[in-house]
C-alpha positions as CSV (number, residue, x, y, z in Angstrom):
1,M,156.9,-128.1,-216.6
2,A,159.2,-131.2,-216.8
3,R,162.9,-131.1,-216.8
4,W,165.3,-133.4,-218.7
5,C,168.0,-135.2,-216.7
6,R,171.7,-135.7,-217.4
7,S,171.5,-139.4,-218.0
8,G,171.6,-139.1,-221.8
9,S,168.2,-140.8,-222.3
10,V,164.9,-139.0,-222.5
11,R,162.4,-139.6,-219.6
12,D,159.3,-137.8,-218.4
13,E,161.5,-135.9,-216.0
14,G,165.0,-135.5,-217.3
15,C,167.3,-134.0,-220.0
16,V,169.1,-135.0,-223.2
17,M,172.8,-134.6,-223.6
18,S,174.7,-134.9,-226.8
19,A,178.4,-134.3,-227.1
20,N,178.9,-131.0,-225.3
21,L,175.2,-130.0,-225.5
22,E,172.4,-130.4,-223.0
23,F,168.7,-129.8,-223.8
24,E,166.3,-129.0,-221.0
25,L,162.7,-128.0,-220.7
26,A,162.4,-124.6,-219.1
27,T,161.2,-124.5,-215.5
28,A,160.2,-121.6,-213.2
29,S,163.9,-121.1,-212.4
30,T,165.2,-121.1,-216.0
31,E,162.4,-119.5,-218.0
32,G,164.3,-116.2,-217.7
33,D,167.0,-117.8,-220.0
34,F,164.3,-118.3,-222.6
35,R,163.3,-114.6,-222.3
36,Q,167.0,-113.7,-222.6
37,L,167.2,-115.6,-226.0
38,L,164.3,-113.6,-227.3
39,R,165.7,-110.3,-226.1
40,E,169.1,-110.9,-227.8
41,N,168.0,-112.3,-231.1
42,A,166.0,-110.1,-233.5
43,L,164.0,-111.1,-236.5
44,A,165.6,-109.5,-239.5
45,G,163.7,-107.2,-242.0
46,N,163.4,-103.5,-242.9
47,I,162.6,-103.2,-239.2
48,N,164.6,-105.7,-237.0
49,L,162.2,-106.8,-234.3
50,L,162.7,-108.4,-230.9
51,L,159.6,-110.4,-230.0
52,T,160.0,-110.4,-226.3
53,R,157.9,-112.2,-223.6
54,E,158.2,-110.2,-220.5
55,P,157.7,-110.7,-217.6
56,D,157.1,-114.4,-217.8
57,A,157.7,-116.6,-220.8
58,F,155.1,-119.1,-219.6
59,H,152.3,-116.5,-219.7
60,A,152.9,-115.9,-223.4
61,A,153.4,-119.7,-224.1
62,A,150.0,-120.6,-222.6
63,I,148.0,-118.7,-225.2
64,S,149.5,-120.8,-228.0
65,G,148.2,-124.2,-226.8
66,D,146.8,-126.1,-223.9
67,H,150.1,-128.0,-223.9
68,Y,153.5,-126.3,-224.3
69,E,157.2,-127.0,-223.8
70,L,159.9,-124.4,-223.9
71,M,163.3,-126.0,-224.8
72,L,166.7,-124.6,-223.8
73,A,170.0,-125.7,-225.2
74,Y,173.2,-125.2,-223.1
75,R,176.8,-125.9,-224.0
76,Q,178.7,-127.5,-221.1
77,N,182.0,-126.9,-219.5
78,P,181.4,-124.1,-218.9
79,R,177.6,-124.0,-219.0
80,Q,176.5,-121.4,-221.6
81,L,173.0,-120.8,-223.2
82,V,173.2,-121.2,-227.0
83,G,169.7,-121.6,-228.3
84,G,166.1,-122.6,-227.7
85,G,162.7,-123.2,-229.2
86,A,159.1,-124.1,-228.3
87,R,156.6,-126.9,-229.0
88,F,152.9,-126.5,-228.6
89,E,149.8,-128.6,-229.0
90,L,146.2,-127.5,-229.5
91,D,142.9,-128.5,-231.0
92,A,142.3,-127.0,-234.5
93,Y,140.2,-127.7,-237.6
94,V,141.8,-129.9,-240.2
95,N,139.7,-130.8,-243.3
96,G,136.7,-129.6,-241.2
97,D,137.3,-132.0,-238.3
98,I,138.6,-131.2,-234.8
99,T,142.2,-132.5,-234.8
100,R,145.2,-132.4,-232.5
101,I,148.0,-130.4,-234.1
102,G,151.2,-128.9,-233.0
103,Y,153.1,-125.7,-233.5
104,L,156.9,-125.2,-233.5
105,G,158.0,-121.7,-232.9
106,E,160.3,-119.2,-231.2
107,L,163.4,-120.9,-232.5
108,R,166.4,-118.8,-231.6
109,V,170.1,-119.6,-231.8
110,H,173.0,-117.3,-230.8
111,G,175.0,-116.8,-233.9
112,G,172.2,-117.9,-236.3
113,F,171.2,-121.2,-237.8
114,Q,173.9,-121.2,-240.5
115,K,176.7,-121.0,-237.9
116,R,175.0,-123.6,-235.6
117,R,174.0,-126.5,-237.8
118,T,175.2,-129.1,-235.4
119,L,173.1,-127.5,-232.6
120,L,170.1,-127.3,-235.0
121,L,170.3,-131.0,-235.8
122,E,170.8,-132.0,-232.2
123,A,167.8,-129.8,-231.2
124,Y,165.5,-131.6,-233.7
125,R,166.7,-135.0,-232.4
126,A,165.7,-133.9,-228.9
127,M,162.4,-132.4,-230.2
128,R,161.5,-135.6,-231.9
129,K,161.7,-137.4,-228.5
130,R,159.1,-134.8,-227.2
131,H,157.0,-135.4,-230.3
132,E,157.0,-139.1,-229.8
133,A,155.7,-138.6,-226.2
134,G,153.0,-136.2,-227.4
135,N,149.7,-136.3,-229.3
136,A,150.2,-134.3,-232.5
137,A,150.7,-136.0,-235.8
138,A,152.2,-132.9,-237.4
139,Y,153.0,-129.3,-236.8
140,I,152.7,-125.9,-238.4
141,T,155.2,-123.2,-238.3
142,T,155.9,-119.9,-240.1
143,I,159.1,-118.4,-241.4
144,I,159.7,-115.0,-242.9
145,S,159.3,-115.3,-246.6
146,D,162.5,-113.5,-247.5
147,N,164.6,-115.4,-245.0
148,K,165.8,-117.5,-247.8
149,S,168.9,-119.0,-246.1
150,T,166.9,-120.4,-243.2
151,R,164.2,-121.7,-245.5
152,R,166.8,-123.5,-247.7
153,L,168.3,-125.1,-244.6
154,L,165.0,-126.3,-243.2
155,E,163.8,-127.6,-246.6
156,A,167.1,-129.4,-247.3
157,G,165.9,-132.7,-245.8
158,L,169.0,-133.1,-243.6
159,S,169.4,-136.3,-241.6
160,D,167.3,-136.4,-238.4
161,M,165.3,-133.3,-239.4
162,P,161.6,-133.4,-240.0
163,T,160.1,-132.6,-243.4
164,Y,159.3,-129.0,-243.9
165,Q,156.6,-128.8,-246.5
166,P,155.8,-125.2,-247.6
167,L,152.0,-124.7,-247.9
168,E,151.4,-121.1,-248.9
169,E,152.2,-117.5,-248.0
170,M,150.6,-115.9,-244.9
171,V,150.4,-112.1,-244.6
172,T,150.3,-110.1,-241.4
173,L,148.9,-106.7,-242.2
174,T,149.9,-103.9,-239.8
175,I,147.3,-101.2,-240.1
176,P,147.6,-97.7,-238.5
177,A,144.9,-97.6,-235.8
178,R,144.0,-93.9,-236.5
179,Q,143.6,-94.7,-240.2
180,A,141.3,-97.6,-239.4
181,A,139.3,-95.5,-237.0
182,K,138.6,-92.9,-239.7
183,A,137.8,-95.4,-242.5
184,R,134.7,-94.8,-244.5
185,T,132.5,-97.9,-244.1
186,P,128.9,-98.9,-244.8
187,S,126.4,-97.9,-242.0
188,I,126.6,-101.2,-240.2
189,Q,125.8,-101.4,-236.5
190,V,128.8,-102.9,-234.5
191,E,128.2,-103.9,-230.9
192,Q,130.8,-103.8,-228.2
193,D,128.8,-105.6,-225.4
194,P,130.5,-106.5,-222.1
195,A,127.5,-108.9,-221.5
196,I,128.0,-110.8,-224.8
197,R,127.2,-114.5,-224.5
198,I,130.5,-116.3,-224.9
199,D,128.8,-119.6,-225.7
200,E,127.0,-117.9,-228.7
201,L,130.4,-116.4,-229.8
202,A,132.0,-119.8,-229.6
203,E,129.3,-121.4,-231.7
204,R,129.8,-118.7,-234.4
205,L,133.6,-119.2,-234.4
206,S,133.2,-123.0,-234.6
207,A,130.8,-122.7,-237.6
208,S,133.2,-120.5,-239.6
209,G,136.4,-122.1,-238.4
210,R,135.6,-125.5,-240.0
211,D,135.9,-123.9,-243.4
212,Y,139.6,-123.2,-242.9
213,Q,142.7,-125.3,-242.2
214,F,144.4,-125.0,-238.8
215,H,141.8,-122.6,-237.4
216,P,141.9,-123.0,-233.6
217,V,138.9,-124.6,-231.9
218,W,137.5,-121.8,-229.7
219,T,135.1,-123.3,-227.1
220,T,133.3,-121.4,-224.3
221,E,135.9,-122.9,-222.0
222,T,138.9,-121.7,-224.0
223,L,137.4,-118.2,-224.6
224,L,136.9,-117.8,-220.9
225,S,140.3,-119.3,-220.0
226,P,142.7,-116.8,-218.3
227,E,145.6,-118.7,-219.7
228,R,144.5,-119.4,-223.3
229,C,142.9,-115.9,-223.8
230,R,145.1,-114.0,-221.4
231,G,144.2,-110.3,-221.4
232,I,140.9,-110.6,-223.2
233,S,137.6,-109.5,-221.6
234,P,134.1,-109.8,-223.2
235,S,134.3,-106.0,-224.0
236,D,137.2,-106.7,-226.3
237,F,134.9,-108.5,-228.8
238,F,133.0,-106.6,-231.5
239,V,130.0,-108.2,-233.2
240,V,127.6,-107.5,-236.0
241,R,124.2,-109.1,-235.8
242,D,121.6,-110.1,-238.4
243,G,118.6,-110.4,-236.1
244,D,119.5,-112.8,-233.3
245,R,122.4,-114.3,-235.4
246,I,126.0,-113.2,-235.1
247,Q,126.9,-112.2,-238.6
248,G,130.5,-111.2,-237.9
249,A,132.9,-111.1,-234.9
250,L,136.4,-109.7,-234.2
251,C,138.5,-109.2,-231.1
252,L,141.0,-106.5,-230.3
253,W,143.7,-108.5,-228.4
254,D,146.1,-106.3,-226.5
255,Q,149.0,-108.6,-225.5
256,R,151.5,-105.9,-224.5
257,A,151.4,-107.0,-220.8
258,F,153.0,-110.3,-221.8
259,K,154.2,-110.2,-225.4
260,Q,156.1,-107.2,-226.9
261,S,157.5,-106.2,-230.2
262,V,160.6,-104.0,-229.7
263,V,162.5,-102.2,-232.5
264,A,166.1,-103.5,-232.5
265,A,167.2,-101.6,-235.6
266,Y,166.1,-100.2,-238.9
267,S,167.5,-101.1,-242.3
268,R,170.0,-98.5,-243.6
269,Q,167.5,-97.0,-246.0
270,L,164.7,-96.8,-243.5
271,A,167.0,-95.4,-240.8
272,R,167.8,-92.5,-243.2
273,A,164.2,-91.9,-244.1
274,R,162.9,-92.2,-240.6
275,P,163.4,-88.5,-239.5
276,F,161.5,-87.2,-242.6
277,F,158.7,-89.9,-242.2
278,N,158.2,-88.9,-238.6
279,L,157.9,-85.3,-239.6
280,V,155.0,-85.9,-242.0
281,A,153.5,-88.9,-240.2
282,P,150.7,-86.9,-238.4
283,L,149.5,-85.5,-241.8
284,L,149.2,-89.1,-243.1
285,R,147.5,-90.4,-240.0
286,Q,150.5,-92.6,-239.5
287,P,152.3,-93.3,-236.1
288,R,155.8,-92.1,-235.9
289,L,158.5,-94.8,-236.1
290,P,160.0,-95.2,-232.6
291,P,163.7,-95.2,-231.9
292,P,165.6,-98.5,-231.6
293,G,165.0,-100.0,-228.2
294,Q,161.4,-98.8,-227.9
295,Q,158.3,-101.0,-228.0
296,L,155.8,-100.8,-230.9
297,E,152.4,-100.0,-229.4
298,S,150.4,-102.7,-231.3
299,A,147.6,-105.2,-230.8
300,F,146.2,-108.1,-232.8
301,L,142.8,-108.4,-234.5
302,S,142.0,-112.0,-233.6
303,H,139.0,-114.4,-233.4
304,L,137.8,-113.3,-236.8
305,S,134.5,-114.8,-238.0
306,V,133.1,-113.2,-241.2
307,D,131.4,-114.8,-244.2
308,P,134.0,-115.1,-247.0
309,D,132.3,-112.6,-249.2
310,D,131.2,-110.1,-246.6
311,E,133.8,-107.3,-247.0
312,A,131.4,-104.7,-245.6
313,T,131.1,-106.4,-242.2
314,L,134.8,-106.9,-241.9
315,L,135.5,-103.2,-242.7
316,A,132.9,-102.1,-240.1
317,L,134.6,-104.4,-237.5
318,V,138.1,-103.2,-238.3
319,R,136.9,-99.5,-238.0
320,K,135.4,-100.2,-234.6
321,A,138.5,-102.0,-233.4
322,G,140.6,-99.1,-234.7
323,E,138.5,-96.6,-232.6
324,S,139.0,-98.7,-229.5
325,A,142.7,-99.1,-230.2
326,V,143.2,-95.3,-230.5
327,S,141.5,-94.8,-227.1
328,R,144.0,-97.3,-225.5
329,G,147.1,-95.7,-226.9
330,I,147.6,-98.5,-229.5
331,N,149.2,-97.2,-232.7
332,Y,148.9,-100.3,-234.9
333,I,146.4,-103.2,-235.3
334,M,147.6,-106.4,-236.9
335,L,145.6,-109.1,-238.7
336,G,147.1,-112.3,-240.2
337,L,145.5,-113.8,-243.3
338,A,146.4,-116.2,-246.1
339,G,147.8,-114.4,-249.1
340,R,145.0,-115.7,-251.3
341,S,142.3,-114.5,-249.0
342,R,140.1,-111.9,-250.8
343,F,140.1,-110.0,-247.5
344,C,143.9,-109.7,-247.6
345,E,143.8,-107.9,-251.0
346,M,140.8,-105.7,-250.0
347,L,142.4,-104.4,-246.8
348,Q,145.7,-103.6,-248.6
349,K,143.7,-101.5,-251.0
350,R,141.8,-99.7,-248.3
351,F,144.7,-98.9,-245.9
352,S,148.3,-97.9,-246.2
353,C,149.4,-100.9,-244.1
354,H,152.7,-102.7,-243.8
355,R,152.7,-106.2,-245.4
356,Y,154.7,-108.7,-243.4
357,A,154.9,-112.0,-245.4
358,S,155.8,-115.4,-244.1
359,M,155.6,-118.9,-245.4
360,I,153.4,-121.4,-243.5
361,Y,154.9,-124.9,-243.3
362,L,153.5,-128.3,-242.4
363,V,156.3,-130.0,-240.4
364,Y,156.3,-133.7,-239.7
365,W,158.4,-136.8,-239.1
366,Q,157.8,-140.1,-240.8
367,D,154.9,-141.0,-238.6
368,G,153.0,-137.9,-239.8
369,R,153.5,-138.4,-243.5
370,E,150.1,-140.0,-244.0
371,F,148.4,-137.1,-242.1
372,A,150.2,-134.6,-244.3
373,C,149.1,-136.3,-247.5
374,K,145.4,-135.9,-246.5
375,I,145.4,-132.1,-246.1
376,D,143.0,-130.6,-248.5
377,D,143.0,-127.2,-250.3
378,R,141.1,-125.1,-247.8
379,I,142.5,-121.7,-247.1
380,P,144.8,-121.8,-244.0
381,H,143.7,-119.6,-241.2
382,P,145.9,-120.3,-238.1
383,E,145.4,-117.6,-235.4
384,M,148.5,-115.4,-236.0
385,A,147.9,-113.8,-232.6
386,I,148.9,-117.0,-230.8
387,L,151.9,-118.0,-233.0
């Protein structure tokens, strides 16, 4: 990874300074600062979560794109870490075509965005320099739907900020693994084959991915990549076949070795209810809510490829993934879908799952406006497991 120098101008190897702020790209010697930011700044909600990236921030970053930059912001005299964020690039389907897009994520600021507006604006000026040196016309990002203060700030069109164009709501469903494993589903044969042909799987993912916006391009090479698909083995894929054709596919992606969700705190109401909930949780086939400071034992359902009207195949795949999750000590399985997806509504009816809503945005500077205007109305399906 490159570093930004102290000259005040952006070069391939250097830094950007503005007033008393310095922006750098993380290196092997400073990625620990990026992990520190994530450990100390929780995402607010009924459950305040720390999305940590131990033991190496680069391991987690590599799954999000084949190009990534982790930015750190320091206040000088004395030197103090105040914020950071990440920029990724990957190939995805846009309007059915393979397109280079970006993703902006993991923005963290000590004290929050509202108290650090100057830092936020300076960070976007620095990020624009990285954008101009890159290959993505526009970016996607997600922000918690009820985080209204941050959304208002980013949508305000402040000087030097990119346009944040809200597209639609994305929903991450957190399904109790034991409940999924016991679901009543049609008698559909689901294979878990360690000898599965990855090229055949890539072909199926490509065929279905073109029907969605921002669906990653999964090739044989990326599926076998130890960086892009870290922690996945062929036996983590579940498939349903119709003769020789893959009719449906799903992966149980256990990322706990390099990405963690840690409970920072509960809302006052949930904290009061937690002891009672934990008492009855086994009767409801629900995991107990862990104490603050403890990791949620969860994994993503990723690489989904099911025909849009084939609910039976999806349910069979989710059940099989739930069985596998339980055997690994995983309490929750998570699947990200667009709010208008019929699968999203169906799964919420079938399982007593937690619904985590976020808004997906298209983010672009002036040079990406034409690209943004051409986005059609296909349902977005970015891979939430890599965001």
